N, C-alpha and C positions, 0 to 999 in steps of 0.2 A: 114612496122612494125618500122621501123625505129624515123619516123614522130611521130606516135601515142604511141609508149612503153615509151617513158620517160613519157608522160602524162598519160597512164593509172596504171606507176608503181605511181606517184603523188595523183593520184585518189585513189587509192587500202590503199598506207599511212596515205590519208585522212580519209576513212573510219574509217580505221585499228584506229586512234588516236580519233576522234570523236567516233567514237563508243565503244573506249575501254573508253572513257572518259562517258560517259552516261552510261555505262554500271557499273562502278565505283560506280557513284553517288545515281543508283539506286537500289545499292544492300545496301546501307547504311539503318542505324536502326529506324527502326517506330514505335512510338506508340503505343497504345490498346490493343496487344496480351499481354497474361498471360499464364503459366504454372502452374501446382498444380501436386501436390501428396499425396499421404496416409503416414503419420507418426504415428507409433505404439508409444505408451507411454513406456518411457522406463524401466520401473517398471509393463510392461504387466505377468509379470509369476507372480506375488504375486496379481494383479489387478482379474485374472483369477478366482480364488481361492474366492472372493470375492460378484460375483454377485450377489443378490439376487432377483429370478423372482416373488416373491407378492410385493407386494404393501405395503410400510412403513407406519403409522399413525403417524401421528405430537405429539408431547405432548400438551395434554390441558392444559391452563395454566391460571389462574382465575384473576390475575394482570392485573390491567387495562392499561397498557405499558409494552412490553417489547422487548428484541431480543437477538438473538445467533450469535456470528461471529469468523471469525479466527481471531487469533491476528495479524498473519503476515501479510495474503494479505487482511483481512477487508473483506474477504467475509461473504455477509450474509449466513446463515446457516437455521434460523428461524425469526419470526419476530409477532409483534402483535400491533397496532395502532403504531408503531416505528416513525412516525412523527408527533404525539402527540404532541402539547406544554405543560409540566406540571413542576409544582418546583419538586425539587430534593431533598430537606435537608441537608444533610451533607457530600451527596458524592459530593457536590460543590468543599467538600476541595482536591477533587484530581488534578482540576485546580489549584486552590491554590497552592498546593505544588509543582506543573510544574513549575509557573511563578518564585517562591521564589528559587528553584533549578537553574533555568537557569538563576538567576541576583543575586544571592549569595551566599558566601560559606560556610559550614560549620562551621566553626572556627570563624566568625564574630560572634561581641556580639552584642547583644540585649537590649535596657533597657525598661521593659514594660512602659507605659502611663499609663496614669490614665483611659482613655479613653477603652482600653485593660482590665483593671484589673476590671474594673466594667460590662464586657460583660457576660449577662449571661447564664443557663441553663449548659449544659456540658464543663467543666469547664479544666482546670488543677491548679487552685486555685493560680495563679499568683497575685504577689503582688506588686503596682506602686512603680516604681525605682528601683526592682531588676533585677539583669542583668544576662542574660542566653545565650548561642552559640545558632544559627540557629538549629544544629544538634536537642540540646533539644528541642529545639519548634517545628523542625519538631516532633520528636516522640509522642510531647503532640496534636498535629497535627493529626496525621493518625493513633496513638493507641489510644488514649484519647477520639477522634473528640474534642479538646476543642474548641469555640468559643474565648475562651480568646487570644490563642495561634494563632488562624488565625489571629484576628486584630491587635496583636504585629509583627507580622512577615509583615501582609500588611502594616504596618507603618515603619519599617523599609527598607523595600523594596522600597517602592515608596513615603513615604514621609508624606503617608495620605491613607486613608482608599479608598477613593474617588478617587483618582489616581491610586491606585493598581488594584483598580474594571475595569479600563481603560484599566492597559495592560493584564488582565483575559480576558477583549474584545476583546480586539486585537489580543490576541492567538488563542481564539475561530475561530476568521474569519480566520487567519492564515491555521488551520488544520480543514478549509472547516464546522465548524459547525453553518451552514447558520441560526439553529433554536434555538439557545441558545442564551443569556443574564443574564450574573449576574449582581447583585445588593447590591453584598456584599461577603467577604470571607471567611464566613460560612457556607451558606449554612439555617440561621434561614428566617421563611415566611416573603417576601416582594415583596410588588407590584413590577412587572418587574422582576421577579426572574425564569427561565422556563429553560427547557432542552428538548430534545426529547431523548428516548431510545437510536436513531440509533447516534445521535451527543454523548453523554456521554460515547459510546462505543470506537468513535472513539477515544476520549479523552485521554479512558482510556486505549485505544491500544498504542495510543503515549508515555501515562507517564510509562507503563513498557517499554519502553524500557530503562529506565534509571536504572541506577544498584542500585543506591541508594534509588530508589523510591520504587524498588523492595523489598529489604531490608526492609524498612519502613512498608509494606502495609502485609509481614509477620510474625512480629516480637512478640510474645507472650503478650510483654510485657517490660516497661522501669521505668526504678528510676530518679527522677531529685529530686536535694541536695535541702533544703526546711530550709533555713538560720531560726533561729530563732525557728525549732522545734528540737526534738530529735530523727524525724525521717524522712527517704525519701519520697516524693509523690509516688505514684506508679503509674501508669499510666498500664492500664487494655485492652488488644484488646476485643472487645464485637462480633466481628466479628465471628459468631459460626459456617462458613463455613469454614474455617481454620482447624476443630474439625471433624467436622460433614462430609467432604468429603476426601477422603487419597491423592486426587490430587489436591488439592486447594493451589493457590497460591498468593491469594489476594480479594476484594482490601479492599472499605468502604460500609461501612452500612451506614442509613441516615431514623428519622425519623422526621415530624413535624406532628401538626396536619393536616397542609395542605397540605405537599406533600404525609402522610400515609409512611408507611414501604417501602423501598426503596431498593438496594441494587445491587451493580457491584460487579462481582466476575469474578477471570478466573482460571481457571488450566490448567495443563502439563501430559501430558499422550503419551507415544509414539511417543514423538518427536513433537509434535500436540498441539500448546495451543488454547486453547479457552476463549471468553471474553462474560460474559453474562449479561446484565440487568433489572430488575426489578424494575418499578416503581408504587407504589401505589398496594404493590404485596399483602397486608391482612395479616392476623397472618402465613400463610402457604409459605411466600416468600422463606424462606430457602430451603424446599422442594419443591418449584416449580425452584429453581436456581439448586438444585439437579437433579430434571425430565431432563432439557436443556442440562445440561452439558452429561447426561448419553447418552441423545438421538445424542449430538453432537458427543462425542467419538465412541459409538457403530453401528451408522447406518451412518455414512459418515466416506470419504474414500481418501488420495492425490493422486492425478494421475498426473505424472510428464511426462516432455515432451520434457525439456531442460534447463538446464543450463544458466546464465547470461554469455553471451559472443559466447555460445555457436553457431558456421557455421551450419545452416541448406540449404543453397542454394546458387545460384550466381544470378545473374544481370549482365548482361553487359550494358556495359555505352560511349556515343557518339560515334563518327564517328573518323576514322583520325585521328589517331590511334582507333582502340576500343579496352576497356578498360574492365576490368570484374572487379567486388566489393563484395562479400561475404553476405550475410543477415542471422544476428545475433540474436541471442533471446538478447532484450534490458534487460532483467530482466529474472529472475529463470519461469518458462512457468510452473507450477503445478498448479491445480485446486480443489478442495473439492466437491468431488460429492456424494451423494447420492446413497448407496449402489442398490438401488431399479431402479436406472436411470444407472446405470453406464456403461452398455452393451454397450449402444452408445457414451460411451466418450473412450473410448479404444483407437482410431484411430481416428488422428486427419488430416483435411487437409491444407496444406501449400499451398498457391499461393503465387507468385512474378511475374511482369511482365518482359515480351522477354527483353527488350531494354527499358533504360531510356537515358535522354540525358543530358549531360554535363552542371553545375557543379552536381557533389553529396556530400552534406555535412555531416561529421561525427552526426550521430544520428538520419540520416534522415530515414525516412520511406520508408522500398522498400519489405514490406513485410506482410503478414501475416498469423497468423496459428488462423484455428477457429479448434470448437471438440461442436458434440452435437447440430449442427445445426435442426432448429426446434424443438429440445427439450427443456423440463420446465430445466432453469439454462444455456439455450448452452455460451458457452464462447468463445473469442477470445483473440489472445495476437500479440502485434507487432513486427516485426521485419525488423531492420536498420542495415545503414552501420556502417560499425566500425571506417572507417577515411573518411577522404576526399578525392574525388575524381574528379578533374579540368582539364580543358584542356589544354595541351600543348601548346607551343604559336605557331607565325602561320607558321616559316620555319619548323618544327618537324610536322606540317599539312601536309602543303606542299606535301614534299618527302612523306608522307604517302597516302596523296593520290594518289601519282606519282604511286607508292607499288604497290595497290592498281590496278592502272591500267596496268601496268606487270602483273600481277596476271590474271586478266581478256585475256589477251592476248596469256598468258600462257594454260591456259585454253582452246582459241579458237584453239590454236596450235597443243593441244593432241587431240582437235575433228576431226580437218582437216587430221592428220596425228597419227594415232590408232601405238601404240609402242615406241610414243616418254618417 
């Protein structure tokens, strides 16, 4: 016994050490597995009273193209030929105002050129050599729909109309308006000047984030001094939608022979703002716009699940040591849903991997939220890590691994000697 006991002890210790190391290593995290759970809408109590059982009919719109979107999220509620490239008349001036506001201050003084003063059709009666502020010209642009003002602003901001048009097209590209091409800043018919209802709605939604723009498009009228005359120039807003619809907040009308009658409109009701676009709408384009707005406000509602940064789950990260990161909403998770589809959108499924490897970057996707799967308008949202999660240095990881081995031994000891 004296001869074999030391060898037996060494063998047992060796088995414990090797076995502990192997077991600890085998228990490290592995990717591929995920877990999921149901998340009810945070405003579920209100939503349950809005569910509609019968099918809702979409409005019939005679315009050649149109769209209705949620201004904040950009969600499409209704569309017709929304990607058809068409001329857009004076709704062009929405982009003209955006580029001007982002590249000039309201107090800057503008000298009107001969080219600007001679630009025809709708005008603010600008005269060559007179000096006005950017603010005055913007009111003329968006209230009176003045083409001469569009040219004066373009020349002031970019040095020439052609350079300004390049800026307009660059901005359209940045905004994702892939089927839009500007050839001038005012919207008069010209070859190569077109947009789509979808692009125009996207541009309008962006423009409405600017408080100065919002004030411009809701203004009833404006007066500009007129040197040499005993009275001011009176700018009158011809957007009847502002008076026709009680929740109206803008935006811009347009008409040319080539484009027909166009209207980009916005309205705000109960904290929801909608934007509609009608291109070549015919004589009833006002009524068509009201019909779209009523459809959007009456037959849709917001389903809310989480606010930006709200933790919804956790994900384990790395090994030796193993850490955790939260899975948070990257942005507010809320969807606009038609009420006859609402029942399938009251509860979302949140899914996250059980484990991911080092490193994890701040903003990295670590989960998803899905709602209304296999239904019209199903939605998804991304969950992200709110922070970096990087592996510690090698010394820390080595001791963390040894601690994992010790925990394996302790587990074995409790199994062999119950009650320890």
